[in-house]
LUMMAR-759374 format. One line per field, with one value per residue (C-alpha): residue number from 1; residue in three letters; chain; x, y, z. Coordinates in nm, 4 decimals. Layout:
<pts>
num [NUM ...];
residuo [ALA ...];
cadena [A ...];
xx [X ...];
yy [Y ...];
zz [Z ...];
</pts>
This chain:
<pts>
num [1 2 3 4 5 6 7 8 9 10 11 12 13 14 15 16 17 18 19 20 21 22 23 24 25 26 27 28 29 30 31 32 33 34 35 36 37 38 39 40 41 42 43 44 45 46 47 48 49 50 51 52 53 54 55 56 57 58 59 60 61 62 63 64 65 66 67 68 69 70 71 72 73 74 75 76 77 78 79 80 81 82 83 84 85 86 87 88 89 90 91 92 93 94 95 96 97 98 99 100 101 102 103 104 105 106 107 108 109 110 111 112 113 114 115 116 117 118 119 120 121 122 123 124 125 126 127 128 129 130 131 132 133 134 135 136 137 138 139 140 141 142 143 144 145 146 147 148 149 150 151 152 153 154 155 156 157 158 159 160 161 162 163 164 165 166 167 168 169 170 171 172 173 174 175 176 177 178 179 180 181 182 183 184 185 186 187 188 189 190 191 192 193 194 195 196 197 198 199 200 201 202 203 204 205 206 207 208 209 210 211 212 213 214 215 216 217 218 219 220 221 222 223 224 225 226 227 228 229 230 231 232 233 234 235 236 237 238 239 240 241 242 243 244 245 246 247 248 249 250 251 252 253 254 255 256 257 258 259 260 261 262 263 264 265 266 267 268 269 270 271 272 273 274 275 276 277 278 279 280 281 282 283 284 285 286 287 288 289 290 291 292 293 294 295 296 297 298 299 300 301 302 303 304 305 306 307 308 309 310 311 312 313 314 315 316 317 318 319 320 321 322 323 324 325 326 327 328 329 330 331 332 333 334 335 336 337 338 339 340 341 342 343 344 345 346 347 348 349 350 351 352 353 354 355 356 357 358 359 360 361 362 363 364 365 366 367 368 369 370 371 372 373 374 375 376 377 378 379 380 381 382 383 384 385 386 387 388 389 390 391 392 393 394 395 396 397 398 399 400 401 402 403 404 405 406 407 408 409 410 411 412 413 414 415 416 417 418 419 420 421 422 423 424 425 426 427 428 429 430 431 432 433 434 435 436 437 438 439 440 441 442 443 444 445 446 447 448 449 450 451 452 453 454 455 456 457 458 459 460 461 462 463 464 465 466 467 468 469 470 471 472 473 474 475 476 477 478 479 480 481 482 483 484 485 486 487 488 489 490 491 492];
residuo [MET ALA ALA ASN ASN ASP ASN SER ARG ARG LYS PRO MET PRO ARG ARG ARG ARG ARG GLN GLY VAL SER VAL LEU ALA VAL ILE VAL LEU LEU ILE LEU ALA LEU LEU MET GLY ALA PHE ALA GLY TYR PHE ILE ALA ARG LYS THR ASP PRO HIS ILE HIS ALA LEU GLN ASP ALA ASN ASP ARG ILE THR GLU LEU GLU ASN THR LEU THR LEU ILE GLY TYR PRO VAL GLY GLU ASP VAL ASP PRO ALA ARG TRP ALA TYR ASP ASN THR ALA ASN ASP ASN ALA LEU GLN ASP LEU SER GLY ALA ASP TRP PRO ASP ASP GLU ASP ASP LEU TRP SER ASP ASP SER LEU LEU GLY ALA THR LEU PRO GLU ASP SER ASP PRO VAL VAL VAL ALA GLU PHE GLN GLY GLY GLN LEU LEU SER ASN GLU VAL ILE GLY GLU TYR ASN ASP GLN LEU THR SER GLN ILE PHE SER GLY HIS SER ALA ASP GLU VAL ALA GLU GLU THR LEU ASN ARG VAL LEU LYS GLU LEU THR GLY ASP LYS LEU ILE ALA GLN ARG ALA THR GLU LEU GLY LEU THR GLU LEU SER GLU ALA ASP LEU THR GLN ILE ARG GLN GLN ALA ALA ALA ASN TYR GLU THR GLN LEU ALA ASP TYR VAL ALA PHE SER ASP ASP PRO GLY GLU THR ARG GLU SER ALA ALA LYS LYS LEU GLU ASP GLU GLY VAL THR LEU GLU SER VAL VAL GLU SER LEU LYS GLN SER TRP TRP SER GLN LYS TYR PHE GLU HIS ILE VAL LYS ASP VAL THR VAL THR ASP ASP GLU ILE GLN ALA CYS TYR ASP ALA LEU LEU THR ALA GLN ARG GLU GLU PHE THR ALA TYR PRO GLU ASP PHE GLU TYR ALA HIS ALA ASN GLY GLU LEU VAL VAL PHE ARG PRO GLU GLY TYR ARG ALA VAL ARG ASP ILE LEU VAL SER PHE SER ALA ALA ASP ALA ASP VAL VAL ALA THR LEU THR GLU GLN ILE GLU LEU GLY THR ALA ASP GLU ASN ALA ARG GLU GLN ILE ASP ALA MET TYR GLU THR LEU ASN ASP THR VAL LYS GLU VAL GLN ASP LYS LEU ASN ASP GLY GLN PRO PHE GLU SER LEU MET ASP ALA TYR GLY CYS SER PRO ALA LEU ARG ASN GLY GLN MET ARG SER GLU GLY TYR PHE ILE THR ALA GLY SER PHE TYR ASN SER LEU GLU PHE VAL GLU GLY SER MET MET LEU GLU GLN PRO GLY GLN VAL SER ALA PRO LEU ARG SER PRO TYR GLY LEU HIS LEU VAL GLN TYR ILE GLY ASP VAL THR PRO GLY GLU VAL PRO LEU ALA ASP VAL ARG ASP ALA VAL ALA ALA GLU ALA LEU LYS GLN LYS GLN ASN GLU TYR TYR GLU GLN GLN ARG ASP ALA LEU LEU GLU ALA ALA GLN VAL LYS TYR TYR PRO GLU ARG LEU ARG];
cadena [A A A A A A A A A A A A A A A A A A A A A A A A A A A A A A A A A A A A A A A A A A A A A A A A A A A A A A A A A A A A A A A A A A A A A A A A A A A A A A A A A A A A A A A A A A A A A A A A A A A A A A A A A A A A A A A A A A A A A A A A A A A A A A A A A A A A A A A A A A A A A A A A A A A A A A A A A A A A A A A A A A A A A A A A A A A A A A A A A A A A A A A A A A A A A A A A A A A A A A A A A A A A A A A A A A A A A A A A A A A A A A A A A A A A A A A A A A A A A A A A A A A A A A A A A A A A A A A A A A A A A A A A A A A A A A A A A A A A A A A A A A A A A A A A A A A A A A A A A A A A A A A A A A A A A A A A A A A A A A A A A A A A A A A A A A A A A A A A A A A A A A A A A A A A A A A A A A A A A A A A A A A A A A A A A A A A A A A A A A A A A A A A A A A A A A A A A A A A A A A A A A A A A A A A A A A A A A A A A A A A A A A A A A A A A A A A A A A A A A A A A A A A A A A A A A A A A A A A A A A A A A A A A A A A A A A A A A A A A A A A A A A A A A A A A A A A];
xx [11.0017 11.3201 11.4351 11.4597 11.7254 11.7701 11.9335 11.6228 11.4474 11.4650 11.1325 11.2099 10.8406 10.6336 10.2594 10.1151 9.8494 9.6014 9.4888 9.1281 8.9855 8.9430 8.7041 8.8435 8.6370 8.7930 9.1371 9.0991 8.9514 9.2250 9.4961 9.3788 9.3227 9.6709 9.8258 9.6642 9.7742 10.1041 10.3361 10.2152 10.1830 10.5258 10.6924 10.4795 10.5339 10.9088 10.9674 10.7098 10.6013 10.7276 11.1111 11.1185 10.9660 11.1929 10.9408 11.0635 11.2065 10.9248 10.6848 10.8660 10.8853 10.5199 10.4212 10.6107 10.4627 10.1076 10.1711 10.3047 10.0002 9.7549 9.9359 9.9299 9.5526 9.4824 9.4345 9.6300 9.8707 10.0840 10.0597 9.7896 9.5311 9.2274 9.2328 8.8499 8.8582 9.0364 8.8234 8.6601 8.3099 8.1484 7.8104 7.7525 7.6473 7.5244 7.8538 8.1775 8.3608 8.1218 8.2533 8.5440 8.3639 8.4244 8.5338 8.3485 8.3364 8.1333 7.8382 7.9614 8.3085 8.3577 8.3670 8.6960 8.8791 8.8929 9.0149 9.3592 9.3866 9.6796 9.4752 9.3086 9.5950 9.4484 9.2518 8.8925 8.8636 8.5140 8.5918 8.5795 8.9176 9.1224 9.4671 9.7345 10.0393 10.0910 10.3855 10.4756 10.2590 10.0393 9.8958 9.8325 9.4845 9.3889 9.2228 9.5588 9.7268 9.4930 9.5024 9.8797 9.9261 9.6843 9.8585 10.2032 10.0879 9.9084 10.2294 10.4251 10.1705 10.1709 10.5466 10.5155 10.5512 10.3404 10.1115 10.1494 10.5251 10.5292 10.2126 10.3501 10.6769 10.4786 10.2466 10.5240 10.7062 10.4019 10.3353 10.6948 10.6929 10.3653 10.4641 10.7920 10.6157 10.4115 10.7071 10.9044 10.6054 10.6057 10.9797 10.9609 10.6888 10.9069 11.1987 10.9728 11.0245 10.6586 10.6143 10.6765 10.8925 10.9071 11.2352 11.0684 10.7861 11.0401 11.2271 10.8922 10.8065 11.1452 11.1515 10.7907 10.8844 11.1776 10.9793 10.6886 10.9271 11.0856 10.7474 10.6620 10.9996 10.9600 10.6061 10.7280 11.0360 10.8483 10.5154 10.3730 10.2850 10.5930 10.4241 10.3963 10.4833 10.5305 10.1886 10.0114 10.1793 10.0809 9.7206 9.7251 9.8897 9.6263 9.3608 9.5312 9.5190 9.8830 9.9471 10.2223 9.9831 9.9187 10.2936 10.3317 10.0536 10.1972 10.5392 10.3822 10.2364 10.5554 10.8139 10.8478 10.9600 11.2331 11.3490 11.3595 11.5551 11.8143 11.8276 11.9115 12.1662 12.3274 12.6551 12.6851 12.9786 13.1602 13.5342 13.7405 13.7420 13.3613 13.3408 13.5705 13.3674 13.0451 13.2055 13.3439 13.0012 12.8256 13.0855 13.0483 12.6665 12.6450 12.9129 12.6987 12.3686 12.4586 12.6544 12.3633 12.0927 12.2427 11.9053 11.9294 12.2268 12.0369 11.7539 11.9912 12.1598 11.8384 11.7040 12.0063 12.1196 12.4731 12.6432 12.9943 13.0178 12.9384 12.9120 13.0696 12.9426 12.7546 12.7603 12.6099 12.3627 12.1399 11.8584 11.6617 11.2962 11.0508 10.7453 10.3765 10.1070 9.9477 9.6498 9.8580 10.0696 9.7608 9.6481 9.9864 9.9863 9.6332 9.7110 10.0348 9.8575 9.5927 9.8617 10.0348 9.6924 9.6045 9.2913 9.4028 9.2518 9.4590 9.5686 9.6776 10.0464 9.9923 9.8141 10.1092 10.3624 10.1496 10.1603 10.5405 10.5638 10.4017 10.7201 10.9632 10.9760 11.0828 11.3218 11.4803 11.4995 11.6887 11.9262 12.0084 12.1015 12.3165 12.4905 12.5434 12.7251 12.4695 12.5415 12.3432 12.2536 12.1134 11.8825 11.7760 11.6477 11.4919 11.3040 11.2902 11.4295 11.3262 11.1659 11.4484 11.7085 11.5406 11.7299 11.9456 12.2171 12.0634 12.0869 12.4590 12.5416 12.2725 12.1144 12.3426 12.2462 12.3741 12.2524 11.9337 11.8567 11.4992 11.4945 11.4105 11.2169 11.3676 11.4350 11.5910 11.8327 11.9254 11.9708 12.1869 12.4072 12.4725 12.6467 13.0228 13.1940 13.1305 12.9654 12.7782 12.4109 12.1550 11.8880 11.5467 11.4416 11.0814 10.9379 10.5806 10.6815 10.7812 11.1108 11.4487 11.7839 12.0395 12.3868 12.6557 12.8249 13.0929 13.1591 13.0813 13.3988 13.3300 13.4326 13.4437 13.4028 13.7017 13.6127 13.7690 13.5136 13.2203 13.3578 13.0974 12.8098 12.9557 13.0193 12.6537 12.5293 12.7587 12.6361 12.2737 12.3215 12.4943 12.2425 11.9499 12.1206 12.1868 11.8289 11.6956 11.9240 11.7798 11.4240 11.4958 11.6363 11.3127 11.1175 11.3256 11.3174 10.9345 10.8908 10.6408 10.4008 10.2566 9.9314 9.9311 9.6873 9.4057 9.4076 9.3193];
yy [11.0334 10.8820 10.9951 10.7151 10.7704 10.5173 10.4939 10.6461 10.9549 10.9738 11.0232 11.1358 11.1948 10.9206 10.9690 10.7271 10.4930 10.3967 10.0331 9.9522 9.8495 9.4805 9.3334 9.1342 8.8538 8.8374 8.8791 8.5808 8.3562 8.4579 8.4020 8.0558 7.9473 8.0861 7.8934 7.5674 7.6055 7.7813 7.4922 7.3033 7.6116 7.7476 7.4136 7.3753 7.7305 7.7223 7.3988 7.3909 7.7347 8.0896 8.0861 8.4512 8.4271 8.3965 8.1366 7.8868 8.1232 8.3748 8.0946 7.9742 8.3340 8.3922 8.0711 8.1853 8.5303 8.3876 8.1539 8.4551 8.6506 8.3837 8.3411 8.7119 8.7411 8.4449 8.1395 7.8129 7.6708 7.3582 6.9928 6.9633 7.1685 6.9716 6.9792 6.9894 7.3244 7.4772 7.3060 7.5565 7.4256 7.7371 7.6700 7.9457 8.2226 8.4423 8.4546 8.3986 8.2906 7.9939 7.8639 7.7322 7.4172 7.3051 7.6516 7.8088 8.1577 8.4346 8.5657 8.9203 8.9767 9.2678 9.0125 8.8781 9.1827 9.3408 9.7003 9.5682 9.3269 9.3465 9.4825 9.7312 9.9718 10.0473 10.3749 10.4295 10.6329 10.7697 11.0206 11.3989 11.5505 11.7050 11.8740 11.6291 11.8483 12.2088 12.4038 12.7453 12.7917 12.4919 12.1895 11.8213 11.6711 11.3292 11.2223 11.2755 11.0353 10.7534 10.5627 10.5750 10.4741 10.1831 10.0618 10.0756 9.9136 9.6333 9.5603 9.5414 9.3032 9.0854 9.0629 8.9148 9.2183 9.2903 9.5947 9.6771 9.7050 9.9008 10.1064 10.4180 10.4066 10.3697 10.6596 10.8952 10.8034 10.8667 11.1939 11.3034 11.1798 11.3524 11.6733 11.6639 11.6148 11.9290 12.1388 12.0189 12.1151 12.4601 12.5032 12.3852 12.6403 12.9095 12.8136 12.8206 12.4538 12.3720 12.5525 12.3453 12.5281 12.4246 12.2560 12.0648 11.9497 11.8315 11.6378 11.4906 11.3715 11.2213 11.0504 10.9316 10.7736 10.5994 10.4754 10.3554 10.1727 10.0026 9.8872 9.7490 9.5653 9.4274 9.3155 9.1224 8.9864 8.8470 8.7578 8.4109 8.4252 8.3307 8.5003 8.8327 9.1359 9.4989 9.5588 9.3138 9.4281 9.7835 9.6827 9.4926 9.7872 10.0208 9.7844 9.8420 10.2193 10.2517 10.4567 10.6954 10.9824 10.8532 10.8233 11.1824 11.3047 11.1063 11.2611 11.6110 11.5592 11.4497 11.6395 11.9198 11.6703 11.5495 11.8999 11.9768 11.6583 11.7533 12.1039 11.9829 11.7207 11.8982 11.9527 11.5931 11.3917 11.0805 11.0296 10.7231 10.6233 10.6395 10.4269 10.1774 10.1750 10.1125 9.8229 9.6706 9.6910 9.5319 9.2597 9.1762 9.1742 8.9738 8.7226 8.6342 8.6433 8.4656 8.1884 8.1125 8.1689 8.1010 8.1571 8.5261 8.5507 8.4145 8.6481 8.9482 8.8636 8.8038 9.1371 9.3371 9.4223 9.5206 9.1904 9.1958 8.8389 8.5158 8.1758 7.8594 7.6140 7.8287 7.8038 8.0395 7.8940 8.0233 7.8575 7.8311 7.7823 7.6071 7.7226 7.6123 7.8469 8.0318 7.8030 7.4938 7.6279 7.6727 7.3119 7.1652 7.3864 7.2742 6.9069 6.9283 7.0970 6.8182 6.5486 6.7192 6.7429 6.3800 6.4919 6.4230 6.1612 5.8507 5.9660 6.3111 6.2231 6.0860 6.3993 6.6118 6.3905 6.4268 6.8056 6.8098 6.5791 6.8449 7.0539 6.7853 6.8714 7.2341 7.1136 6.8831 7.1725 7.3817 7.0940 7.0442 7.4156 7.3953 7.0945 7.2865 7.5557 7.8349 8.0492 7.9642 8.3311 8.3769 8.0771 8.2313 8.5332 8.3232 8.0699 8.2335 8.1952 8.2086 8.5602 8.6809 8.6263 8.8457 9.1634 9.3302 9.1846 8.8347 8.8367 8.8742 8.6690 8.3956 8.2396 8.1613 7.8246 7.5479 7.2138 7.2698 7.6048 7.7100 7.9834 7.7388 7.4214 7.1109 6.9412 7.2604 7.2699 6.9067 6.8875 7.2041 7.0674 6.7450 6.9337 6.8603 7.1438 7.5062 7.5178 7.1905 7.1898 6.9774 6.7399 6.9006 6.9863 7.0350 7.3225 7.4696 7.6905 7.4138 7.2525 7.4121 7.3527 7.4780 7.5817 7.5725 7.9126 7.8760 7.8704 8.1693 8.2786 8.2511 8.4913 8.8707 9.0666 9.3158 9.6702 9.7749 9.5701 9.7424 10.0690 10.2784 10.0831 10.1011 10.4730 10.5207 10.3231 10.5150 10.8500 10.7433 10.6519 10.9747 11.1797 11.0094 11.0594 11.4211 11.4708 11.3260 11.5544 11.8566 11.7468 11.6980 12.0552 12.1849 12.0124 12.1500 12.5005 12.4837 12.4162 12.1401 12.0366 11.6939 11.5716 11.1958 11.1604 11.3260 11.0136 10.7823];
zz [12.1127 11.9726 11.6360 11.3826 11.1377 10.8517 10.5086 10.3504 10.4833 10.8557 11.0393 11.3936 11.4602 11.2737 11.2744 11.5358 11.4180 11.6871 11.6949 11.7132 12.0475 12.1095 12.3766 12.6635 12.5400 12.1942 12.3561 12.5772 12.2969 12.0552 12.3050 12.3958 12.0401 11.9399 12.2278 12.1243 11.7622 11.8088 11.8496 11.5369 11.3320 11.4087 11.3061 10.9882 10.8848 10.9507 10.7697 10.4957 10.3944 10.3351 10.3647 10.4289 10.7761 11.0751 11.1738 11.4264 11.6854 11.6333 11.6912 12.0082 12.1334 12.0587 12.2422 12.5508 12.5207 12.4981 12.7979 12.9975 12.9073 13.0002 13.3374 13.3902 13.3400 13.5691 13.3472 13.4194 13.1672 13.1844 13.1861 13.4598 13.2705 13.1605 12.7786 12.7701 12.9486 12.6459 12.3818 12.1485 12.0454 11.9033 12.0617 12.3023 12.0551 12.3431 12.5151 12.3376 12.6487 12.6818 12.3547 12.5647 12.6785 13.0279 13.1490 13.4381 13.2914 13.4475 13.2566 13.2834 13.1292 13.3833 13.6556 13.5093 13.6340 13.9689 14.0346 14.1230 13.8293 13.5978 13.3074 13.5478 13.4608 13.1285 13.1035 12.9743 12.6521 12.7017 12.9820 12.9298 12.8339 13.1012 13.0975 13.1936 13.1020 13.0556 12.9362 12.7997 12.4914 12.5228 12.6969 12.6520 12.6995 12.8302 12.5097 12.3306 12.5741 12.6646 12.3411 12.3034 12.6665 12.6443 12.3267 12.4850 12.8064 12.6107 12.4289 12.7613 12.8994 12.5809 12.6142 12.9536 13.1880 13.4802 13.4369 13.8041 13.7540 13.4224 13.4241 13.5962 13.3953 13.0722 13.1449 13.2408 12.9218 12.7045 12.8756 12.8010 12.4440 12.3481 12.5243 12.3413 12.0112 12.0704 12.1681 11.8637 11.6472 11.7992 11.7505 11.3805 11.3137 11.4757 11.2440 10.9405 10.8730 10.8448 10.5152 10.2049 9.9470 9.5813 9.6565 9.9376 9.6989 9.4509 9.7087 9.8295 9.4888 9.4268 9.7683 9.7240 9.3800 9.5365 9.8389 9.6168 9.3855 9.6898 9.7975 9.4713 9.4473 9.7974 9.7188 9.4081 9.5727 9.8789 9.7216 9.7634 9.3935 9.1881 8.8919 9.0657 8.8411 8.9044 8.7473 8.9661 9.2750 9.1972 9.1688 9.5031 9.6722 9.5286 9.6737 10.0087 9.9630 9.8617 9.5450 9.4455 9.5232 9.8728 9.9430 9.8383 10.0642 10.3494 10.3038 10.2850 10.6340 10.7959 10.5890 10.8411 11.1115 10.8710 10.8045 11.1841 11.2517 10.9778 11.1141 11.4503 11.3628 11.0661 11.2474 11.4062 11.2821 11.3905 11.4553 11.3586 11.7244 11.7322 11.4159 11.5713 11.8990 11.7009 11.5152 11.8354 11.9969 11.7004 11.6842 12.0590 12.0319 11.7157 11.8219 12.1272 11.9517 11.6327 11.8167 12.0387 11.7661 11.4215 11.2603 11.3555 11.1488 10.8495 10.9191 10.9435 10.6233 10.4306 10.5451 10.4452 10.7945 10.8814 10.9709 11.1141 11.2497 11.0785 11.2492 11.1477 10.8980 10.6504 10.2730 10.0066 9.7565 9.4926 9.2863 8.9709 9.0583 8.8316 9.0079 9.0394 8.9227 9.2147 9.2037 9.2005 9.4863 9.6846 9.6147 9.7214 10.0359 10.1312 10.0759 10.2659 10.5616 10.5542 10.5648 10.8532 11.0397 10.9603 10.7760 10.4111 10.1756 10.1380 9.7864 9.8922 9.8637 9.5148 9.4201 9.5312 9.3555 9.0383 9.0583 9.1019 8.7960 8.5777 8.6317 8.5241 8.1543 8.2338 8.4909 8.2295 7.9884 8.2423 8.3234 7.9459 7.9211 8.2178 8.0719 7.7508 7.9487 7.9856 8.2919 8.5941 8.6639 8.3066 8.3636 8.6984 8.4920 8.2341 8.4416 8.7759 9.1249 9.4839 9.5488 9.7934 9.5153 9.2533 9.3474 9.6079 9.8315 9.8170 9.4456 9.4484 9.7651 9.7661 10.0700 10.3705 10.4968 10.7189 10.8333 11.0333 10.8727 10.9048 10.6465 10.3555 10.3184 10.4822 10.1426 10.0038 10.3017 10.3081 9.9328 9.9301 10.2120 10.0176 9.7441 9.7652 9.5770 9.4628 9.1226 9.1680 9.1075 9.3016 9.1726 9.1742 9.5341 9.6418 9.8223 9.8477 9.5459 9.3088 9.2190 9.2888 9.1279 9.3739 9.3031 9.5745 9.5342 9.8109 10.1825 10.3830 10.5727 10.9500 11.2208 11.2230 10.9008 10.8878 10.9569 10.6314 10.4405 10.6078 10.7111 10.5204 10.6704 11.0137 10.9795 10.8773 11.1787 11.4084 11.2693 11.3027 11.6665 11.7466 11.5627 11.7477 12.0798 12.0054 11.8866 12.2062 12.4103 12.2309 12.2857 12.6482 12.6615 12.5044 12.7736 13.0541 12.9087 12.8734 13.2498 13.1859 13.4566 13.4435 13.6042 13.5644 13.8689 13.6599 13.4409 13.7340];
</pts>
């Protein structure tokens, strides 16, 4: 398995989480419903709701993925398909497939798939365990492989690949990964890295505290509730089973793998030439990607990724947000959705207008303070701002937007682009969160970001890549030395 080195603790061997099994019936129904609603939902989400979702391209990609999947499993898509065939009427309680009115579904879902079908490559999980790999000092059993293989194969199919083409490759890869994991665990035990010292426990507690605080900060920063606090976020995380203690326990379980990774790569370094090569590769890739898909640039910047190329036409903005209460935001979102669907009452727009009017007094108060010379940033702290601007890189740099950006609401983008000079502040602009006063910070310099400006980040990226490559080489050496014998045929 590939090592994963990042700016926090690297986890070269993350604990795998098995997905719950889903029946074929449910998969088909969900796929068809998602395809029917995907185009509308993608546009609505991208333009009207959470600005922190890379929504439009993700929605388009998802629609294509779902269409590919439906085609792969034998269902027609396209303009010639009878719409009634895909109508979901929720009447056939005895057979979920019959809820798709007009469809000639078989009574037995097993009839949907023949032995040579595309999904026939998945493996049953109820068979007795057999040895599927053996090596010096151990063996790998089928019940350790099947779930991971089915998960990876399903992901491949949902991405539009043919199972017939990728099944063998996927199985061989999973066998190698899991065998490598076992060999690494053996080697770590031999080196005494699985025992936790007091120094390890101190580091674990420190790292857990940092990780937990990051989760809290992210929860607050990207919450749909503009009134989210650290305390409310902690309670919601606790409801999800995430506490400081749970993070500590999770790190204890995987700490040995981190120690092993650091032991293996401790002597790996990068040269100036390798840093330059990493920069050149990033620049080439980003120039092509961000020129073709500028929204990817916005997404990368908003997520704090290393950016070495900036497209033309961007400006940086920040905002003061006079926000709705969580309850009012839900009402506005519901009414807006009803208007988009054509199901709203005739006075829905007036209701929405009235809710925005309740924020006008506070907006006027902020505008008066700006006119009196109070710093924009201090008022961001006093009254609030968009969640992404509460801390981190976005706090100092602001949003990078251009005409047609999908990262914020349409009105936010259009109003921001109307500002004529840096320092100018917009009129109140609507979004699902409330009313924004947007300040034009300045233009984003297009083209390549000089290596000197991002050298430390590029060096860290180059080192991460080289460490991971070296780690994989050492894992492959362990596999070769262990004289592994694989028996994939026993899984068929």
